[in-house]
N, C-alpha and C positions, 0 to 999 in steps of 0.2 A: 290056512286057518279060516274057518268060517266066521264071518263078522256078525256077532250077535248084537242086539240093540244096546246092551250094556257096553260092549267093546266099542261100538260106533260112537257112543257118547264120550268114552275115554279118549278115543282117537280124535274126535272133534275138539276136546279140551286140550289135548296135546298140540294140535295144530294152532289153536289160539295162542298158546304160550310161545310156540316156535315163531309165529309171526311177529312177536314182540322183540325177538333177539336183534339187537342193532347190527348194522353192517360193521364188519371188523371185529366182531365179538363172537364167541362160541359158548355153548353150554354142553352139559352131558345128559345122557339118557336118564341117569339116576337123579340128577337135579330136577329135571322136569317131573319125574315120577314123584319125588318127595314133595315138590310144590303142590302137586295135585292130590296129595294125601295118600299116595300109594308108594310108600318108601321102598318097598320091595318090587316095584313095578317097572324097573328099568327095561326089562325084556319086552314088556308090553309097549313101552314108548318106542323101542326099536322096531317093533312090528308096525307101529303107526308110521314111523319114518320110512320104512320100506315101501309103504303104500303112497307116500307123499311125493316121490320123485317125479311123478307125472303131473303134479299140481304146481303150476308156476308161481302161485302166491305164497308157497310155503318154502322157506329157505332151509331145507333139510340138510344142506351142506354145513350148516352152523351147529349141528348136533353131533357130538363125538363121544367116545367113551371116557370114563373117569380119569384116564391117563393122557388124554389129548390125542389118542390114536384115531385114525380115520377108518374105523371098523365097518362103517356103512358104505364104503366106496364102491363095493361090488354091485350096489343097487343103482349106481349112476351109469349112464351110457355116453361115452366110455367110462370105465372106472376112474380114470385120471381126472374126470370132470370135477369131482369133489375137491380135489387139491387145487385145481386151476381156479375154481370159484373162490376158494379161501385166499389164495395168493392175490387175486384181483382185488380183494378187500383189505390187503395189506398184512395178512397173516402169514407168518413164516412157517413152512412145512418142510421137514426133512425125513426121509424114510417113513412116510405115512404117519408122522407124528408132528403135532404143533410144537414148535420150539419154545415159544414164549407163552405157553398155555396158561400159567397163573396170571399173567398180565392181561390176557384177552378173555379170560373166563368171565362169564356173565351168569350170576346166580339168580334165578327167578324169585327165590324166597326173599332175597334182599331187594331186588329191583322192582318187583311187582307187589302190589298190595292185594290181598284177597277181597 
């Protein structure tokens, strides 16, 4: 995907939100998109996260799909790194899914003010 200026701005906003996710908490691609005013932009947030894995200041491992599944793990090296990072933060993962997803879910719409 070629990164247009509009996409770059969206990616930068996505990264800003991602940096706010506290340790031991996770959010979803869709929650970030909705917070940014792009309710149908979960896929775009996913693309941003795919580019974030080489950026040490962005905790991309804390962004999962709406069911708590580690769908972005293939972008980590090795893929098991996403799960390992979450476990280090006290999050329980089994079969690539966060077990206590509702308890550790962080909603930027609730937690952040515009």
